[in-house]
N, C-alpha and C positions, 0 to 999 in steps of 0.2 A: 456549577457543573461539577459533578463528582468524578473523580479519577479512580480507577481500579487497576490493580496490578494484573497484567496479562498472564502471569505464571501461577500465582496463588489466589488471586481474587480479593485481596485485602483492600479495603477502602483507604484512600490516601488523600492528604490535603492537596489543594489545587497547585501549590508551588513545589511539590515533591519531585525530586530528580531520581530517587532510589526508593524501592519498596522497603518499608521498615521491618517487614516480616522475613522476606527471603533475599533481599539485596539486589533484585533485578533493576536494571536501569529503566526508568519510565519516562525520561525526558523526551524520547522520540515519539511518544504518543500524543504530544501536543501538536495540533496542526500548524504547519508553517504557512503563514499568509503569503500569497503571491508566488508560490512555487509553480514553475511552469509544468505544463502537461507534456511529459516525455515518458517513453517506455524505458525504465531503468534496466541496466545490464545485470545487476545483482538482485537476486530474490525472485526472479520471474519463473513461472512454471511452463507456459507454452510460448507466448509472444510478449508478455509483459503488459498487456492492455489493462487487466484488472488491477495490478499493483500500481500502474501509472495513474489510473483514475483515483485509486484510494489515496495515494500520496498527494496528489494535486488538490484533493478536496478535504483531506484530513479524516478520511473514513478508515475503518478497520478492513484490512485487505481480505481477511477470512470471510467477512460478511459479503463483500463484493463478489468474491469467488463463488460463494454458496448461491447468491442471487443469480449469478450468471448461469450456473449449472441448472438451477430450477427454471430459469427463463428459457434455456435451450429446449426443455421438454414441453413447456406450456405456451410457447409463443408461435408455434408453427414455423419456426425457422427465422423469425425476425431478429432475435438476439444473436443468432449465428451470423446473420448478414451484418448486423451492427458491430459484432466482434471483428469480423474480417475487415470492415471499413476502418475500425480503430487500428488494426494491425497495419493497414496500408497508410492511413492518414496521420497517425500520431508518430512524431519523429522519435528515433532512438536516442537515448542519452549519449552524448559524445564521450569519448575516452578523455581522461584527464580530470573528470569531476571526482570529488572526494567519495571514496567507498567503492569505486569501480575497479575491475580487474582487467588488464594488468596494471599495477601501480606505476606511477611516473617515477622513473629513477634518474 
């Protein structure tokens, strides 16, 4: 499986942690096995459903968001109902997990 830098598009070896061209961290692009399905507090746009699904499955969040918007228009409202169900049904990430705001002091 080829890995590409999200900033400059340079092809990288599978074990790379940084882009050799621009220095961007690429270790976060590797999917984390067993990550729970939660709506994170950081990085969400509306309710965090798209980013939660993307992180839980190791997908690119931009692709999930684009497919969601396209689905809103072409599904006669089914994606909107599924999004609302995800908003209600997917639990929110608890405070105190790494990367959330406010930080634990």
